[in-house]
SEVEXLO-997216 format. One record per residue: x, y, z of N, C-alpha, C in turn; residue in one letter. Coordinates in steps of 0.001 Angstrom, whole numbers, plus 500000, padded with zeros to 6 digits. Layout:
<bados>
XYZXYZXYZA ...
</bados>
This chain:
<bados>
510786500114554742509905501217555130510399501785556458M 510402503152556545510956503816557710509995504888558221Y 510082505105559554509317506149560203510211507383560306D 509925508407559527510774509591559491510658510419560775R 509575510281561476509353511135562637509947510559563930W 510301509275563895510837508639565094512077507828564720N 513052507834565641514315507157565375514136505645565342K 514895505023564474514835503561564366515618502900565496S 516745503493565894517583502905566941517925504003567964H 516961504359568801517224505417569812518090504903570965P 518718505851571660519493505493572840518553505384574045K 518856504525574973517950504349576140517762505611576957P 518763506488576890518691507693577726517919508824577073T 517542508648575780516843509722575065515382509773575500E 514852510981575510513463511185575943512503510709574853A 511447510060575326510468509539574383509557510661573878E 508916510319572748507987511268572111506712511353572938C 506267512582573208505058512739573970503805512596573125G 503954512563571802502783512498570903502496511085570446E 503547510297570200503366508955569671503868507919570673H 503113506840570816503468505770571736503451504442570990K 504245503474571482504279502143570893504557501129571976S 503914499982571860504126498912572831505349498066572506R 505866498163571296506949497272570862508299497962570801T 508305499289570714509604499964570623509539501347571266R 510741501863571545510856503184572144510674504250571071Q 509787505207571252509488506249570274510236507522570664M 511323507807569954512133508999570174512032509878568938V 511577511093569065511392511948567890512703512319567211P 512637512451565894513785512905565101513680514406564886T 514659514948564219514640516383563909513566516717562877T 513098515682562127512056515908561116510663515640561675D 510560515444562967509264515097563553508227516178563247H 507106515720562674506019516626562350506204517404561062G 507313517166560358507595517882559098507433516913557931V 506580517226556997506403516396555813505681515103556104G 505765514195555154505101512899555288505916511994556194K 505212511203557002505880510441558056506568509176557544R 505911508428556653506409507091556294507185507137554974W 508323506467554970509220506500553803509557505084553341Q 509473504897552010509861503622551380511203503830550688V 512165503000551024513498503085550413513784501795549653R 514419501950548480514747500782547650515790501191546615Y 516353500218545948517304500473544858516649500093543529R 516776500993542555516125500774541262516930499788540418D 516540499660539155517199498683538278518648499033537996L 519002500323538158520393500751537946521214500729539232D 520593500297540337521315500226541602521301501506542408G 520581502525541916520511503793542632519428503718543711R 519739504294544887518757504266545971517668505311545714Q 516418504895545931515267505781545741514487505868547041R 513823507013547234513013507228548431511675507822548026K 510603507328548671509270507862548447508572507984549800E 507924509116550044507278509382551334505759509320551212N 505123508859552301503662508705552305503109509161553644F 501857509525553682501222510013554913500901508888555881N 500486507744555347500068506642556216500951505425556002T 500978504598557012501769503373556932501190502422555899K 499859502397555762499227501512554779499646501881553359A 499684503172553056500126503612551726501568503208551467E 502397503349552470503801502975552316503952501474552107A 503177500690552835503237499235552660502834498835551236D 501777499431550729501308499112549374502355499484548315N 502955500656548503503965501083547534505189500190547592R 505586499779548779506741498887548912506496497570548181A 505261497050548301504930495800547610504931496005546089A 504404497161545615504388497439544177505798497539543619E 506645498265544325508020498443543850508743497107543769V 508507496271544761509160494964544756508765494155543520D 507462494182543169506999493448541988507558494063540709V 507554495407540610508039496087539415509515495815539174E 510288495841540216511726495587540067511967494148539640I 511208493215540216511370491819539824510992491587538361R 509949492285537896509498492132536508510310492971535528R 511081493920536037511844494799535160511032495937534591G 509859496225535156508985497278534643508993498516535536S 510001498622536388510040499754537314510261501067536567Y 509572502120536994509684503458536418510045504430537536V 511032505297537249511468506270538246510372507306538452V 509805507428539629508680508350539850509015509800539559P 510206510245539979510546511664539812510579512058538341A 511105511183537459511228511510536045509882511480535335E 508954510704535860507640510674535229506836511929535525T 507362512779536418506665514018536730506886515084535666K 507842514855534745508042515833533678506835515812532740Q 506544516929532168505350517050531333505566516420529964T 504450516095529328504530515543527973505145516558527022L 504848517845527220505418518866526339506932518871526384G 507510518766527596508971518751527727509562517491527109A 508909516369527352509443515120526809509277515059525289Y 508173515618524750507969515629523300509079516412522602A 509573517474523250510677518225522663511938517373522607Q 512163516554523639513305515628523597513152514653522437K 511922514198522215511673513268521110511969513932519770W 511553515175519616511824515901518374513322516089518168L 514037516426519232515479516662519115516235515382518773D 515711514244519235516397512967519000516047512338517658A 515030512876516977514585512269515727515609512508514620N 515729511527513732516720511609512650516082511675511271S 514846512160511192514167512253509898514718513425509101V 514300513524507843514728514611506988514183515946507449G 514727517025506907514313518357507366512845518665507114P 512317518215505979510912518484505694510009517740506662T 510312516480506905509521515690507854509663516232509272T 510873516713509612511088517268510946510207518499511175A 510079519331510162509213520502510281507753520087510443L 507353519070509719505965518600509827505709518006511213R 506657517246511733506517516687513081506409517798514123Y 507257518809513992507265519899514973505927520627514980E 505372520866513794504082521541513713502970520673514292A 503017519378514029501995518468514549502046518387516072T 503245518270516620503391518193518079502907519486518728V 503268520601518137502906521897518727501395522149518668R 500792521864517526499394522249517305498371521241517814N 498745519958517882497736518948518194498045518088519417H 499296518053519844499648517214520999499921518079522227I 500863518986522108501167519868523241499988520783523554V 499254521181522522498100522069522722497079521467523686E 496904520147523636495871519500524454496437518694525628H 497626518126525461498162517225526488499508517675527032L 500031518779526561501400519174526890501660519417528356G 500670519862529146500879520169530558500715518949531462R 500281517869530898500104516658531715501444515985531982R 501563515427533211502753514643533517502688513312532778E 503847512776532453503899511509531718503146510405532453L 503313510354533780502693509260534528501169509331534480R 500619510517534253499157510640534177498605510120532857S 499480509956531878499026509486530567498933507968530499L 499183507321531628499119505863531642497691505340531638N 496735506232531440495330505843531413494807505931529977Q 494404504826529376493902504861527995492710505792527809P 491934506018528874490768506892528731491175508314528378S 492346508748528846492824510096528514493147510176527025I 493773509134526497494108509109525067492840509093524225I 491851508323524644490605508252523890489887509598523900Q 489921510298525038489316511615525105490014512616524206G 491323512496524117492094513370523219491729513107521756W 491552511854521396491137511529520027489783512153519720I 488893512116520689487582512722520503487697514238520289R 488630514860520981488854516299520797489286516600519363T 490146515762518816490579515947517423489412515760516459L 488541514810516752487366514608515905486440515820515963Q 486272516377517147485404517543517288485957518748516527D 487269518747516309487882519824515530487686519621514030A 486952518548513663486614518238512261487854517978511412E 488840517324512028490014516906511261489690515639510484L 490346515476509350490157514272508547490669513050509308E 490073511907509016490482510678509691491958510387509443V 492405510587508218493820510334507908494734511268508689S 494290512518508909495083513461509696495162513013511146T 494039512563511696494025512075513081494940510863513218I 494923509982512245495790508803512289497258509213512318E 497627510215511521499012510673511510499421511292512834G 498555512102513436498843512712514736498963511633515809I 498053510673515774498070509577516747499376508786516655F 499844508539515454501094507788515282502274508519515915D 502286509838515812503374510607516411503310510518517935I 502111510680518518501984510557519972502380509153520431L 501971508140519696502332506771520058503840506576520019S 504508507206519054505967507096518975506634507793520163S 506087508950520555506645509670521717506509508834522982I 505315508299523212505091507502524418505828506166524344L 506026505657523143506813504435523005508256504647523431G 508818505812523100510173506109523554510206506279525067M 509123506835525637509059506971527091509059505609527777A 508392504637527167508405503274527715509819502700527672V 510489502888526551511852502362526412512830503066527352E 512533504335527666513386505067528622513051504731530072D 512059503899530296511694503499531643510839504513532366G 510162505396531600509334506420532226507868506027532276L 507487505049531497506124504537531511506182503016531477L 505290502353532180505310500883532156504851500318530825P 503939501019530145503451500558528856502883501738528080K 502734501536526786502249502600525905500714502603525902N 500075503644526430498608503645526464497978503708525078P 498720504161524081498173504225522718497923502827522150C 498573501826522720498425500464522225497390499662523010K 496685500328523901495640499640524661494482499270523737A 493865498134524004492774497660523161491555498585523200K 491416499307524306490246500184524444490388501477523647S 491579501776523167491801503001522381491429502715520926V 490428503416520449489925503184519094490039504462518273K 490604504336517092490672505459516167489391505513515341L 489008506689514890487825506765514020488095506064512702P 487072505514512137487199504820510862486416505558509799T 486890505447508599486203506084507470486453505245506236A 485502505230505351485657504492504103486705505169503240T 487724504418502900488793504987502094488302505246500679K 488498506471500243488057506843498901488969506212497852K 488354505604496874489133505050495779489561506168494831K 490753506022494323491261507006493383490518506855492061I 489955507938491584489259507928490300490183508573489269I 490716507805488344491682508372487402491018509316486407P 491779510272485977491295511167484938491180510415483611W 490239510852482797490155510338481439491288510932480612S 491592510272479504492662510772478633492322512168478118L 491029512408477864490629513722477372490931514802478410E 490660514510479696490941515509480730492438515708480894R 493202514629480844494655514739480971495200515685479901V 494810515452478670495323516279477568494825517710477673L 493585517897478142493036519241478266493777520041479332A 494076519412480468494800520114481531496215520444481079V 496887519503480432498249519758479953498249520909478945I 497227520936478090497137522026477111496919523379477776A 496338523386478986496111524631479697497312525138480470G 498375524339480561499590524767481247500366525754480385L 501233526555480999502091527435480197502925526624479214P 503218527193478087503932526460477037505261525927477540E 505920526662478417507231526250478902507152525038479841R 505941524693480286505810523544481184504912522452480629F 504411522582479419503543521538478869504284520211478728Q 505553520271478350506342519035478280506517518430479669A 506556519279480691506637518767482060505381518013482452G 504212518520482029502969517797482286502945516463481565G 503436516453480320503483515191479573504473514215480184K 505561514732480755506528513854481428505906513228482671L 505134514027483418504476513491484618503490512394484246A 502747512586483151501777511572482725502453510405482010F 503455510692481194504066509643480379505017508741481115G 505543509193482286506485508374483052506103508253484522C 504982508850484938504504508697486305505350509392487343G 505956510524487009506804511237487955505974512082488914L 506497512237490118505899513146491079506223514590490679R 505485515529491267505674516922490895507108517383491158Q 507622517120492361508982517542492692510032516891491812G 509752515668491342510697514976490459510728515615489082E 509573516133488631509551516869487364510317518177487516V 510111518868488644510819520126488875512332519914488911F 512787518763489387514218518491489501514793517694488345G 514025517515487257514471516703486122515521517458485315F 516640516802485043517773517450484375518127516729483075A 518947517407482257519352516856480962520058515524481140V 520925515438482152521702514213482353520855513031482795E 519579513240483032518697512152483456518027511438482281D 518326511866481044517658511293479871518632510414479103I 518176509226478744518926508311477881518092508086476617D 518252508998475654517455508901474433517785507634473652F 519030507249473640519447506082472859518871504794473438K 518929504653474741518422503439475371516927503458475628G 516318504641475576514884504742475819514523504684477292G 515307505395478136515042505415479568515217506825480105W 514537507111481213514852508286482012515227507795483404I 516020508592484108516488508217485437516022509277486430H 515295508845487429514759509747488449515747509761489605V 516585510802489637517679510856490596517497511899491694N 516533512823491516516400513891492508515015514510492411R 514747515385493348513532516191493336513864517577493861Q 512976518514493616513043519832494246511926519871495274V 512266520165496519511253520228497564511521521439498458R 510522521776499235510623522918500134510897522440501550L 511905523029502185512157522827503601511812524154504265V 510615524209504840510099525502505275509703526290504048G 510424527362503794510187528169502587511372528132501637T 512363527320501950513589527249501166513579526034500255K 513820526257498962513876525162497990515239524486498058A 515247523159498009516493522385498029516370521224497054V 517519520737496597517561519466495880517608518342496917F 516998517214496604517029516065497505516763514805496699A 517038513658497301516713512387496658515204512260496524L 514720511419495605513274511203495500512697510667496806P 511386510675496896510700510230498105511166508834498509K 511447508673499796511941507394500283513375507115499906G 514091508135499402515490507987498962515639506901497899N 514608506732497085514597505642496099514739506217494688K 515932506103494133516128506490492743515678505327491860I 515291505628490632514742504582489767514900504966488306R 514640504019487428514647504240485984513283503859485433S 512817504642484452511485504454483887511605504423482364V 510905503510481687510953503482480216510464504800479623P 511172505253478577510827506507477905510162506187476578L 508843506440476449508160506187475176508732507080474068P 508657506597472829509242507326471704508582508685471513A 507248508741471636506570510018471441506955511022472513Q 507111510568473742507527511474474804508966511928474589L 509811511053474066511188511444473757511204512579472731A 510328512477471719510242513541470723509760514844471351A 508827514753472304508331515948472992509456516612473788V 510260515820474480511351516380475272512408517014474382L 512696516402473258513673516989472335513187518334471812K 511904518394471462511351519660470975511362520722472070A 511063520314473304511071521258474427512482521800474663H 513480520922474604514857521355474829515332522304473737M 514755522181472555515105523089471458514451524460471667K 513192524468472119512475525724472314512841526401473645D 513122525572474670513448526107475997514719525406476493F 515878525906476136517139525258476536517235525088478049P 517918524024478448518084523737479870518855524855480560A 518548525040481843519137526129482628519882525538483823V 521087526032484081521839525612485263521214526239486504D 520822525394487447520207525860488693520999525297489861V 521345526160490804522107525750491987521228525879493232T 521127524796493978520371524772495227521145523958496254L 520922524199497535521555523353498564520985521944498523P 521767520997498953521346519595498922520731519193500271W 519509518718500215518785518085501335518290519059502401A 519064520081502750518651521021503795519138522414503434K 518527523436504001518865524804503612520345525147503719P 521053524555504670522481524830504805523336523710504230D 522730522909503335523458521801502734524428522252501666G 525199521296501155526194521585500124525502522002498821E 525911523100498203525289523537496947525533522529495819P 524496522277495047524582521379493892523991522102492678K 524560521841491509524096522478490278523685521416489274T 522499521579488687522008520668487651521367521492486538F 521403520953485333520801521616484160519340521178484069R 518459521977484622517052521613484703516329521927483403L 515388521036483038514587521237481831513429522188482068L 512953522249483315511746523029483584512029524042484690F 511971525320484322512183526417485263511104527466485011V 510920528366485991509900529398485826510406530509484909D 509629531558484770509980532635483847511252533364484258Q 511569533299485554512794533941486036513978532986486024K 513796531831485382514843530812485248515308530291486610K 514331530138487500514593529531488803513822528224488895R 514241527383489818513489526140490040512080526482490472A 511112525698490000509716525953490344509504525832491845Y 508715526772492388508276526701493774506924525997493800N 506834524929494560505628524104494564504378524912494902R 504459525711495941503282526458496381502844527472495331S 503804528193494760503478529194493744502896528530492502V 503482527408492085503006526708490889501582526178491092F 501322525580492240500002524988492478498898526037492537N 499182527149493151498187528203493274498013528997491990M 499007528964491130498958529754489906498752528940488649G 499845528469488060499783527794486754498868526575486781D 498938525784487846498153524551487868496662524843488006W 496303525765488902494885526096489067494307526683487771K 495073527515487094494586528093485837494398527011484767R 495265526018484752495107524912483798493851524108484110A 493566523876485405492345523165485786491110523942485354L 491145525255485538490006526079485140489836526073483623A 490933526117482887490854526113481428490290524799480900A 490551523706481621490056522396481198488659522102481736A 488104522997482526486768522791483074486722521901484299G 487872521624484897487895520791486101487335521568487288V 487692522836487390487150523724488415486578524949487714I 485651525647488332485075526826487691486080527973487636P 485899528893486701486788530066486640486677530891487916P 487663531705488154487656532530489350486513533545489266R 485761533614490340484643534544490380485140535981490485E 484326536850490010484698538261490033484845538736491479R 485959539335491764486236539822493108486911538807494007G 486943537519493583487587536486494398489097536576494250A 489802536292495323491263536385495296491901535130494733R 491281533989495027491865532722494595490845531905493816Y 491359530961493039490499529980492380490014528960493390L 489006528207493012488427527210493918489460526150494278Q 489412525707495546490329524654495993490027523352495263A 491081522585494983490923521301494279491893520288494869A 491665519862496121492630518962496773492764517604496094P 491725517150495402491783515832494764492214515914493310E 492505517110492825492888517291491425494225517988491320D 495142517613492191496493518155492108497259517505490964G 498512517897490836499330517364489744499551515870489890M 499339515345491093499478513899491317498466513107490483H 497401513774490022496403513086489204497010512563487905A 498033513239487397498707512748486181499438511436486473L 499973511319487646500650510079488062499636508946488208R 498465509249488774497419508234488877496955507787487491H 496836508730486571496424508378485208497459507465484548A 498736507723484785499800506860484269499641505431484785Y 499397505297486091499213503968486677498000503282486074A 496937504014485863495715503436485305495948502908483902S 496653503694483083496905503272481699497758502009481665V 498785501941482499499666500767482495498945499523482985L 498141499657484029497407498494484517496389498026483491L 495745498958482839494762498593481829495415497892480642D 496674498219480381497395497581479278497971496233479671A 497799495835480940498262494517481366499626494519482027G 500181495686482372501476495729483048501359495116484442E 502427494476484897502400493807486194502495494818487332S 501958494427488476502028495274489657503480495505490064I 504310494485489959505714494614490358506435495648489501K 506217495594488185506872496561487302506348497969487563A 505029498100487717504444499418487981504986499994489281L 505103499150490307505633499610491581507050500143491425S 507835499482490603509214499923490366509235501254489622E 508389501403488627508355502641487849507870503823488685Y 506947503562489613506410504633490443507299504967491634L 508275504120491906509169504377493027508604503966494368G 507688502979494376507149502482495641508096501443496231H 508227501447497539509057500440498204508371499085498216W 507057499086498361506317497838498557505311497658497426D 505442496596496600504433496353495566503039496164496155P 502967495731497417501660495587498053500941496918498172G 501699497983498413501080499316498470500527499687497097F 501280499398496063500800499666494697499542498870494419T 499530497623494852498362496770494627497136497334495331L 497309497735496594496170498269497348495681499600496787R 496584500377496229496238501715495777495648501737494374T 496177500905493489495859501076492076495158499896491410Y 494909498812492120494296497654491470492955497991490841T 492179498842491512490846499145490980490894500049489758H 492074500557489414492165501444488259492284500636486977L 491310499816486725491265498991485519489917499207484846L 489747500300484096488438500606483507487874499507482633P 488743498723481969488237497689481064488350496291481646S 488759496164482893488897494833483473487545494128483557S 486484494891483851485159494284483912484744493755482551E 485084494511481507484759494060480154485501492783479824T 486790492730480202487562491522479927487000490330480693R 486547490560481923485975489473482710484715488930482056T 483828489848481678482585489414481030482886488656479732R 483822489167478936484130488532477650484707487140477846K 485574486986478858486178485670479089485114484635479435A 484171484986480313483125484042480690482156483827479535I 481817484906478811480929484759477656481539483832476615D 482846483949476379483514483080475403483444481626475839D 483587481402477161483520480025477653482133479434477421A 481092480209477734479727479731477498479458479560476005F 479926480481475183479696480415473739480347479185473135T 481555478880473568482256477701473051481486476426473366E 480961476325474582480190475139474966478884475055474162K 478212476214473996476952476223473242477177475848471787A 478283476329471196478590475989469798478829474493469649D 479507473900470622479765472464470544478462471672470640A 477551472100471513476272471402471636475418471570470378E 475447472751469768474684472988468532475213472139467402T 476522472028467285477122471219466230476765469743466406E 476724469309467673476379467907467927474934467624467522A 474039468574467737472638468371467353472453468370465837R 473278469084465127473147469150463664473591467859462979R 474468467093463597474971465865462972473888464794462977R 473682464057461846472671462984461793473104461795462640P 472104461070463129472380459867463912473015458813463031A 474022458133463466474758457155462656474371455734463036R 474240454898461991473941453487462223475194452760462670R 475026451700463419476198450904463806476932450399462586P 478232450530462573479026450069461441479108451082460329G 478486452277460493478484453281459442479844453943459339H 480312454115458109481582454809457874481261456212457406I 481827457232458100481551458619457753482228458979456455S 481509459724455654482075460238454408482888461474454723T 483733461920453812484518463129454063483656464324454399P 482473464433453793481613465580454091481072465525455510S 480881464307456054480361464155457402481432464401458456E 482651464142458139483742464285459105484548465551458880T 484070466422457967484747467666457639486153467432457114N 486373466241456491487661465929455884487518466060454382V 488338466858453716488184467028452270488408465724451521P 487625465495450498487729464278449697488921464356448763S 489564463205448570490674463146447622490173463388446202M 488951462909445915488355463068444593487078463866444744C 487074465102444345485862465898444490484729465305443707P 483550465548444181482374465025443502481850463800444183G 481071462984443463480433461809444025481425460677444191R 481293459955445314482176458809445524481807457683444578L 482797456971444062482566455820443179483157454591443816T 482540453472443534483025452214444105484301451781443428A 485223451191444164486455450681443543486136449605442527P 487056449389441619486858448392440562486687447014441166A 485774446227440582485539444865441036484526444767442147G 483983445915442617482992445892443693481722446512443184I 480619445843443406479348446355442935478962447624443679K 478096448349443038477705449644443571477130449535444977K 476277448560445223475638448424446532476581447997447630G 477746447430447213478673446927448224479749447934448620E 479722449078448015480798450040448257480780450584449679A 479603450576450316479490451150451656479660450121452754R 479807448836452370479956447829453421481330447930454073R 481345447904455381482649447974456059483429446688455861P 484650446844455560485509445688455377486139445334456712R 486023444072457134486572443721458459488075443890458489P 488551444453459615489995444631459746490708443327460009L 490034442396460682490603441084460953489630440022460467L 490141438928459973489274437834459513488523437246460690A 487217437059460490486420436470461556486804435015461766K 486826434575462983487163433149463208486081432232462634P 486537431113462019485588430149461461484903429395462597Q 483598429240462457482811428562463478482345427212462937V 482685426139463642482281424802463203480818424589463574R 480097424012462631478675423777462849478464422724463926A 477612423019464827477253422086465905475750422105466041T 475187421091466649473727421067466804473196422283467544P 474003422803468458473487423912469264473458425214468498S 474371425369467548474412426662466870473928426604465434N 473382425511465018472893425417463644471406425161463590T 470794425069464692469369424722464674468560425780463967A 468802427067464289468007428140463706468781428948462690D 470022428560462376470836429344461438470550428924460016A 470673429833459040470531429477457628471621428513457223P 471402427771456105472358426710455727473764427229455534P 473873428457454946475246428899454616475937429583455786H 475231429750456949475824430507458053477002429797458654A 476978428416458601478075427660459220478938426956458200T 478725427245456937479497426609455868480708427466455587D 481903426895455827483144427658455651483568427724454202A 482882426978453264483297427019451866482909428333451229R 483552428621450119483235429841449386481891429693448713S 481242430771448358479938430691447674479999429900446370P 481099430044445618481200429316444321481271427809444536A 482039427368445528482150425924445818480806425374446249T 480069426171447107478772425695447554477795425572446382R 477849426483445451476921426429444296477199425201443442A 478484424882443233478843423723442392478463422406443069A 478623422357444343478363421101445038476889420864445250A 476116421964445422474694421776445663474447421268447083G 473185420964447352472843420465448684472538418998448616T 473226418320449376473030416870449342472245416439450542R 
</bados>
């Protein structure tokens, strides 16, 4: 810490300052005496560069010197001068450094301009180190009646911008990650799949040249842009597969070919009936060669033979299709009311876009018992967990299967108990007849005793092992009948008599 207004090492012959006095050192004014802040803190930052900060009072300078010392030791030091740049200027650096696709880049730029710079752009970065400012900004977005999901997306972008500022050493920590910063919560709406009747009705309301496209979206779960970019070379009729290799999407207002969402190409089973539909469509509406730039408006031109094109034989424009052909199909199917007289547009239907056909596809497969892993692969999801969270509830008959499984378990137990009650009580030593044991008899009709055995003896159980002979003793013959302990045969006993 240095006194800018007085020399640190004055010469003895120099005149002392008439304004400031000290008992410990000679006070000789400098050329900066009385100009600017008096006390200066000097130090070297983490890169070894010397830094200077000026303060009005010695106490302020002492406090700052102690803070800088701790920050440098911890590695959390931030250059004060650079933190004075505004969030708007730094957000532009973040946009320029981003490596996302052109469509996402346009969306980021619009979000930063309309929702971040609009409210926080003039603030210096160092002022954003207070979580209360971030929370107040979130409240401003809520007051603008933005959807919770929209606020979450905007918040994520701001958090990414400030996260880069932390990594650049301009902020000690990201205020968006403070525990006190709370995003609004809302109950996530479950996707309600269309019934098969509605699916077929909407497809029937599409122009004839695109009805096969609607069936492809429902029959294979393709996204709208993937249907628009579907080409002849993507069909394997012999193997029963289609290959999702590209999409048509808009970058600004320019249509381009690009990889499917997430750059994830995939193969999907082609049902036989859908294969017949595609063959018939190709016969009635031959494929058209369409050339578009790849990935970005100034990208390399690519040509594919598309199955679905508009009346001018161009690739479908998403915005034009949604506002025109799709809305008219919804109205024809009764999903939305017809356009009122004098109205310019049909009623908005944000939850009934073409993506509803994809949801219906997922619902049908899950209801048929398809695995989440396979469905995730067919839909082009990176994470089967996302598929599970999104589509598990789309099981219209799962409740019925649950009830039936438990009912069957109870019914089986009740049937067993009823059968047990119907059976007559058996005497000890009783041998079950074939009718009692549900075993068919070798000889139908009434059982007959084997030859040499009297009728009354036919039911007596024959011992499997000979009983041991018991010798008569006083203890076991006192109350026993005479023949109970006699080992002789009945005939021998009769001949001998009782002596």
